[in-house]
GUPA-232381 format. One line per field, with one value per atom (N, C-alpha, C, CB): chain; residue number from 1; y, z, x; residue in one letter. Coordinates in nm, 4 decimals. Glycine has a CB too. Layout:
N
cadena <- A;...
num <- NUM;...
y <- Y;...
z <- Z;...
x <- X;...
residuo <- A;...
//
This chain:
60
cadena <- A;A;A;A;A;A;A;A;A;A;A;A;A;A;A;A;A;A;A;A;A;A;A;A;A;A;A;A;A;A;A;A;A;A;A;A;A;A;A;A;A;A;A;A;A;A;A;A;A;A;A;A;A;A;A;A;A;A;A;A;A;A;A;A;A;A;A;A;A;A;A;A;A;A;A;A;A;A;A;A;A;A;A;A;A;A;A;A;A;A;A;A;A;A;A;A;A;A;A;A;A;A;A;A;A;A;A;A;A;A;A;A;A;A;A;A;A;A;A;A;A;A;A;A;A;A;A;A;A;A;A;A;A;A;A;A;A;A;A;A;A;A;A;A;A;A;A;A;A;A;A;A;A;A;A;A;A;A;A;A;A;A;A;A;A;A;A;A;A;A;A;A;A;A;A;A;A;A;A;A;A;A;A;A;A;A;A;A;A;A;A;A;A;A;A;A;A;A;A;A;A;A;A;A;A;A;A;A;A;A;A;A;A;A;A;A;A;A;A;A;A;A;A;A;A;A;A;A;A;A;A;A;A;A;A;A;A;A;A;A
num <- 1;1;1;1;2;2;2;2;3;3;3;3;4;4;4;4;5;5;5;5;6;6;6;6;7;7;7;7;8;8;8;8;9;9;9;9;10;10;10;10;11;11;11;11;12;12;12;12;13;13;13;13;14;14;14;14;15;15;15;15;16;16;16;16;17;17;17;17;18;18;18;18;19;19;19;19;20;20;20;20;21;21;21;21;22;22;22;22;23;23;23;23;24;24;24;24;25;25;25;25;26;26;26;26;27;27;27;27;28;28;28;28;29;29;29;29;30;30;30;30;31;31;31;31;32;32;32;32;33;33;33;33;34;34;34;34;35;35;35;35;36;36;36;36;37;37;37;37;38;38;38;38;39;39;39;39;40;40;40;40;41;41;41;41;42;42;42;42;43;43;43;43;44;44;44;44;45;45;45;45;46;46;46;46;47;47;47;47;48;48;48;48;49;49;49;49;50;50;50;50;51;51;51;51;52;52;52;52;53;53;53;53;54;54;54;54;55;55;55;55;56;56;56;56;57;57;57;57;58;58;58;58;59;59;59;59;60;60;60;60
y <- -0.3625;-0.3471;-0.1808;-0.4135;-0.0801;0.0230;0.0430;0.1413;-0.0560;-0.0319;-0.1303;-0.0726;-0.1983;-0.2436;-0.2288;-0.2651;-0.1316;-0.0427;0.0762;0.0207;0.0791;0.2203;0.1609;0.2739;0.0753;0.0177;-0.0219;-0.0905;-0.0987;-0.1148;0.0282;-0.2403;0.1356;0.2918;0.2916;0.4543;0.3286;0.3588;0.2814;0.2904;0.2027;0.0726;0.0582;-0.0909;0.1095;0.1698;0.2593;0.1891;0.3915;0.5384;0.5037;0.6860;0.4063;0.3971;0.3170;0.4341;0.1923;0.1320;0.2047;0.0315;0.3370;0.4081;0.5033;0.4865;0.5650;0.6522;0.6140;0.6645;0.5193;0.3831;0.4318;0.1197;0.3769;0.3088;0.4187;0.2138;0.5740;0.6672;0.7834;0.7384;0.7254;0.7866;0.6715;0.7946;0.5302;0.4595;0.5685;0.2522;0.5729;0.5626;0.6761;0.5731;0.8060;0.9076;0.9254;0.9631;0.8334;0.8563;0.7435;0.7885;0.6795;0.6112;0.6948;0.5217;0.7728;0.8893;1.0068;0.9878;1.0437;1.1218;1.0592;1.1162;0.9483;0.9068;0.8603;0.8354;0.8048;0.8117;0.9304;0.8067;1.0034;1.1660;1.2410;1.2783;1.1768;1.2264;1.1365;1.2283;1.0574;0.9074;0.9561;0.7000;1.0157;1.0720;1.1413;1.1169;1.2181;1.3448;1.4185;1.4115;1.3016;1.2552;1.3470;1.0743;1.3879;1.4178;1.3753;1.5381;1.2982;1.2716;1.1417;1.2080;1.1797;0.9859;0.9935;0.9569;0.8569;0.7588;0.6851;0.6620;0.7059;0.6072;0.4723;0.7101;0.3652;0.2934;0.1869;0.2695;0.2165;0.1202;0.1898;-0.0938;0.1897;0.2703;0.0953;0.4249;0.1410;0.0271;0.0880;-0.1292;0.1605;0.2466;0.2101;0.3306;0.1421;0.0635;-0.0915;0.1608;-0.2078;-0.3481;-0.4305;-0.4403;-0.4909;-0.5834;-0.5885;-0.6989;-0.6321;-0.7483;-0.6097;-0.9145;-0.7031;-0.5958;-0.5073;-0.7354;-0.6143;-0.5304;-0.4242;-0.5914;-0.3148;-0.1640;-0.0857;-0.0458;-0.2504;-0.2248;-0.2290;-0.3644;-0.3016;-0.3195;-0.2478;-0.4293;-0.1198;0.0242;0.0419;0.1981;0.0254;0.0813;0.1593;-0.0217;0.2601;0.2918;0.2547;0.4185;0.1796;0.1736;0.2397;0.0852;0.3168;0.4309;0.3583;0.5786
z <- -2.8251;-2.7680;-2.6853;-2.8304;-2.7596;-2.6658;-2.5959;-2.7258;-2.5791;-2.4388;-2.3366;-2.4737;-2.3435;-2.2465;-2.1769;-2.2520;-2.2334;-2.1958;-2.1090;-2.3472;-2.1515;-2.1511;-2.0209;-2.3277;-2.0174;-1.8878;-1.7602;-1.9200;-1.8333;-1.6994;-1.6317;-1.6918;-1.7157;-1.5878;-1.5481;-1.6282;-1.5789;-1.5054;-1.3833;-1.6072;-1.4376;-1.2927;-1.1623;-1.3567;-1.2111;-1.1498;-1.0794;-1.1978;-1.1249;-1.0373;-1.0476;-1.0631;-1.0184;-0.8970;-0.7942;-0.9191;-0.8305;-0.7068;-0.6101;-0.7293;-0.6822;-0.5920;-0.5037;-0.6731;-0.5543;-0.5199;-0.3928;-0.6349;-0.4155;-0.2980;-0.2022;-0.3577;-0.2443;-0.1264;-0.0567;-0.2012;-0.1176;-0.0415;0.0712;-0.1521;-0.0007;0.0587;0.2306;-0.0746;0.1464;0.2847;0.3962;0.2425;0.2955;0.4138;0.4979;0.3763;0.4615;0.5036;0.5861;0.4071;0.5712;0.7089;0.8081;0.6289;0.8143;0.8934;0.9387;0.8464;0.9256;0.9731;1.0755;0.8107;1.0311;1.0382;1.1703;0.8849;1.1660;1.3122;1.3923;1.3347;1.3864;1.4335;1.5570;1.3290;1.4393;1.5469;1.6161;1.4822;1.5950;1.6612;1.7646;1.5856;1.7375;1.8874;2.0218;1.7691;1.9381;2.0470;2.1213;2.0257;2.0538;2.1298;2.2604;2.0243;2.2719;2.3492;2.5281;2.3298;2.5801;2.7631;2.8591;2.8132;2.8031;2.9550;3.0260;2.9278;3.1590;3.2384;3.2820;3.4480;3.2690;3.3631;3.4669;3.2985;3.5606;3.7192;3.6931;3.8839;3.6511;3.6892;3.8027;3.6129;3.8442;3.9765;4.0667;3.9426;4.2014;4.2839;4.3841;4.3825;4.4333;4.6139;4.6593;4.6354;4.7645;4.8765;5.0059;4.9070;5.0071;5.1776;5.2011;5.3320;5.0854;5.0721;5.2490;4.9114;5.2710;5.3719;5.4295;5.3338;5.5474;5.6127;5.6139;5.4832;5.6400;5.7297;5.5972;5.8245;5.4495;5.3467;5.3106;5.2168;5.3833;5.2836;5.1520;5.3663;5.1048;4.9150;4.8681;4.8167;4.8475;4.7290;4.6917;4.7315;4.7353;4.7218;4.5944;4.8795;4.4218;4.3272;4.2706;4.2391;4.1109;4.1092;3.9365;4.1813;3.8451;3.7456;3.6470;3.7446;3.5477;3.4369;3.3590;3.3611
x <- -2.8949;-2.8399;-2.8045;-2.7800;-2.8844;-2.8784;-3.0030;-2.8386;-3.1014;-3.2165;-3.1687;-3.4025;-3.1065;-3.0021;-2.9487;-2.9449;-2.8820;-2.7694;-2.8617;-2.6745;-2.9640;-3.0418;-3.1385;-3.1410;-3.1607;-3.2236;-3.1574;-3.2823;-2.9762;-2.9455;-2.8798;-2.8456;-2.8522;-2.8580;-2.9587;-2.8429;-3.0395;-3.2142;-3.2067;-3.3722;-3.1711;-3.1904;-3.0925;-3.1676;-2.9705;-2.8693;-2.8468;-2.8168;-2.9289;-2.9786;-3.0616;-2.9709;-3.1638;-3.2477;-3.3173;-3.3089;-3.1712;-3.1321;-3.0642;-3.0600;-2.9355;-2.8416;-2.9199;-2.7325;-3.0254;-3.1266;-3.2116;-3.2104;-3.2236;-3.3421;-3.2055;-3.3739;-3.1053;-2.9842;-2.9171;-2.8486;-2.9592;-2.9086;-3.0163;-2.8313;-3.1365;-3.2338;-3.2584;-3.3769;-3.2453;-3.2400;-3.1014;-3.1781;-2.9972;-2.9035;-2.9496;-2.7419;-2.9657;-3.0207;-3.1583;-3.0221;-3.1777;-3.3478;-3.2936;-3.5776;-3.1894;-3.1020;-3.0398;-3.0295;-2.9964;-2.8667;-2.9334;-2.7939;-3.0696;-3.1836;-3.2808;-3.2587;-3.3197;-3.2945;-3.1951;-3.3542;-3.0942;-2.9981;-2.9473;-2.9435;-2.9615;-2.9447;-3.0303;-2.9074;-3.1735;-3.2899;-3.2776;-3.4271;-3.2692;-3.2365;-3.0974;-3.1332;-3.0045;-2.9103;-2.9253;-2.8291;-3.0353;-3.0597;-3.1797;-3.0725;-3.2260;-3.3090;-3.2681;-3.2883;-3.2850;-3.2519;-3.3098;-3.2639;-3.4144;-3.4939;-3.3969;-3.6953;-3.3661;-3.3364;-3.5040;-3.1762;-3.4909;-3.6025;-3.5778;-3.6603;-3.5698;-3.5620;-3.6563;-3.6462;-3.6486;-3.7124;-3.7194;-3.7211;-3.6158;-3.6516;-3.5182;-3.6397;-3.5451;-3.4698;-3.4077;-3.5919;-3.3238;-3.2865;-3.2212;-3.2063;-3.2664;-3.2048;-3.1574;-3.2842;-3.2156;-3.1639;-3.2153;-3.2500;-3.1639;-3.2221;-3.1858;-3.1238;-3.2831;-3.2684;-3.1483;-3.2969;-3.0693;-2.9216;-2.8525;-2.8214;-2.7804;-2.6340;-2.5578;-2.4629;-2.5806;-2.4705;-2.5174;-2.4286;-2.3821;-2.4465;-2.4024;-2.4368;-2.3519;-2.2663;-2.3865;-2.1411;-2.5189;-2.6085;-2.7249;-2.6499;-2.6415;-2.7678;-2.6683;-2.7878;-2.8153;-2.7752;-2.9190;-2.6992;-2.9443;-3.0324;-3.0387;-3.0466;-3.1048;-3.1032;-3.1864;-3.0991;-3.0569;-3.1694;-3.1807;-3.1285
residuo <- M;M;M;M;K;K;K;K;D;D;D;D;K;K;K;K;K;K;K;K;E;E;E;E;N;N;N;N;R;R;R;R;I;I;I;I;K;K;K;K;T;T;T;T;T;T;T;T;V;V;V;V;I;I;I;I;V;V;V;V;T;T;T;T;T;T;T;T;L;L;L;L;I;I;I;I;L;L;L;L;A;A;A;A;L;L;L;L;I;I;I;I;S;S;S;S;T;T;T;T;M;M;M;M;T;T;T;T;V;V;V;V;M;M;M;M;A;A;A;A;A;A;A;A;S;S;S;S;A;A;A;A;Q;Q;Q;Q;T;T;T;T;T;T;T;T;G;G;G;G;D;D;D;D;I;I;I;I;K;K;K;K;I;I;I;I;N;N;N;N;E;E;E;E;I;I;I;I;M;M;M;M;Y;Y;Y;Y;N;N;N;N;P;P;P;P;P;P;P;P;G;G;G;G;A;A;A;A;D;D;D;D;T;T;T;T;N;N;N;N;H;H;H;H;E;E;E;E;W;W;W;W;I;I;I;I;E;E;E;E;L;L;L;L
//
């Protein structure tokens, strides 16, 4: 009976530690993804053909 209880406690501690490590890793990754300050312009259409002038756009 005592061995089962000890094994259950050890398993709980290991699982809890792994979950906390995963959460902290994800938090650090999310924080580093938000700190990037570069803007990359991948498309620009400043004067499309035609008479309508309301179709100018820049995609970031």
